[in-house]
C-alpha positions in Angstrom: 30.5 -19.4 3.0 27.1 -21.0 2.9 26.6 -22.4 -0.7 22.9 -21.4 -1.3 21.1 -18.4 -1.0 18.5 -18.3 2.1 15.2 -19.5 0.6 12.8 -16.8 0.0 9.5 -16.7 1.4 6.4 -17.7 -0.8 4.0 -14.6 -0.5 1.4 -15.6 -2.9 -0.9 -17.3 -0.1 -0.8 -13.7 1.8 -1.2 -11.7 -1.2 -4.4 -14.0 -2.1 -5.6 -13.4 1.3 -5.0 -9.9 1.1 -6.9 -9.7 -1.7 -9.8 -11.9 -0.7 -10.0 -9.6 2.8 -13.4 -7.6 2.8 -12.8 -5.8 6.2 -10.0 -4.1 8.0 -9.8 -6.8 10.3 -9.5 -9.8 7.7 -6.6 -7.6 6.4 -4.9 -6.9 9.7 -5.2 -11.2 10.2 -3.4 -11.4 7.1 -0.9 -8.6 8.1 -0.3 -10.1 11.7 -0.1 -14.0 10.1 3.0 -12.7 7.6 4.6 -10.3 10.5 4.6 -13.4 13.0 6.1 -15.8 10.0 8.8 -13.0 9.0 9.6 -12.7 12.7 12.7 -15.2 12.8 13.9 -14.4 9.5 14.1 -10.6 10.5 15.5 -11.5 13.9 18.2 -13.7 12.1 19.3 -10.9 10.0 19.6 -8.6 12.8 21.5 -10.8 14.9 24.0 -11.2 12.1 24.3 -7.8 11.3 24.8 -7.1 15.2 27.4 -9.8 14.8 28.7 -8.4 12.1 29.6 -5.0 13.4 31.2 -6.3 16.6 33.3 -8.4 14.4 37.0 -8.0 16.0 36.0 -5.0 18.4 35.6 -2.8 16.0 32.5 -1.1 16.8 34.5 0.1 20.1 35.2 3.8 19.9 33.9 3.8 16.1 33.0 7.2 15.0 29.3 7.7 14.0 28.8 6.9 10.3 31.3 4.4 10.3 30.9 0.9 9.1 30.5 -1.2 12.3 27.9 2.0 13.7 26.2 1.7 10.2 25.8 -2.2 10.9 24.5 -1.7 14.2 21.5 0.8 12.6 20.8 -1.7 10.0 20.7 -4.7 12.9 17.8 -2.0 14.8 16.3 -0.8 11.7 15.8 -4.7 10.3 13.7 -5.0 13.7 11.8 -1.6 13.6 10.3 -2.8 10.2 7.8 -5.4 11.9 7.2 -2.8 14.8 6.2 0.3 12.2 3.7 -2.6 10.3 2.3 -3.4 13.4 2.0 0.0 14.8 0.5 0.9 11.3 -2.1 -2.0 11.3 -3.2 -1.3 14.9 -3.8 2.2 14.3 -6.0 1.3 11.4 -8.2 -1.1 13.5 -8.4 1.5 16.2 -9.7 4.0 13.4 -12.0 1.5 12.1 -13.4 -0.3 15.2 -13.0 2.4 17.8 -12.9 5.6 17.1 -12.5 8.6 18.9 -15.9 9.8 20.4 -17.6 12.6 19.1 -19.3 15.1 21.1 -23.1 15.3 20.9 -23.5 19.0 21.6 -26.0 21.1 19.9 -25.0 23.9 17.8 -24.2 27.5 19.5 -27.6 28.6 18.4 -29.7 25.8 19.2 -27.8 25.5 22.6 -28.3 29.5 23.6 -32.2 29.1 22.8 -32.7 26.2 24.8 -31.1 27.6 27.9 -33.8 30.5 27.5 -30.9 33.1 27.9 -30.8 36.3 25.5 -27.3 36.1 23.4 -24.6 38.1 25.0 -23.4 41.3 23.7 -20.1 41.6 22.1 -19.3 44.6 24.0 -20.8 43.2 27.3 -18.3 44.5 30.6 -17.4 41.5 32.8 -19.9 40.6 35.5 -19.0 40.3 39.1 -16.6 43.0 41.3 -13.5 44.2 39.9 -10.4 43.2 41.4 -8.3 45.7 43.7 -11.8 47.9 44.3 
């Protein structure tokens, strides 16, 4: 049994950098730096949980919701934390710096007026030959 707990990371520099950030890009840089720093610890926890789930082959044939299956799910989710945070960060950056284009179409009333066509009658019959005639 290890006699000392794992050291806790010092988040003070990350929190200070986050407080000083003025743009979404700066927040992203801090977030990515933290995720990169945390990845080895998250991977180590995941590896341990997976090994605990496989201990003495108890995961083989284990039912859903059993301790081995729950440990395997926890191993997977511990890595999902970084992936979800990364997805949120990327979505924020895209929304801020690469938003979806908005069409520059004139309002419908201007479009008709500029085309020089009269407005269509609400009960106008369809134009052209009728199918089957």
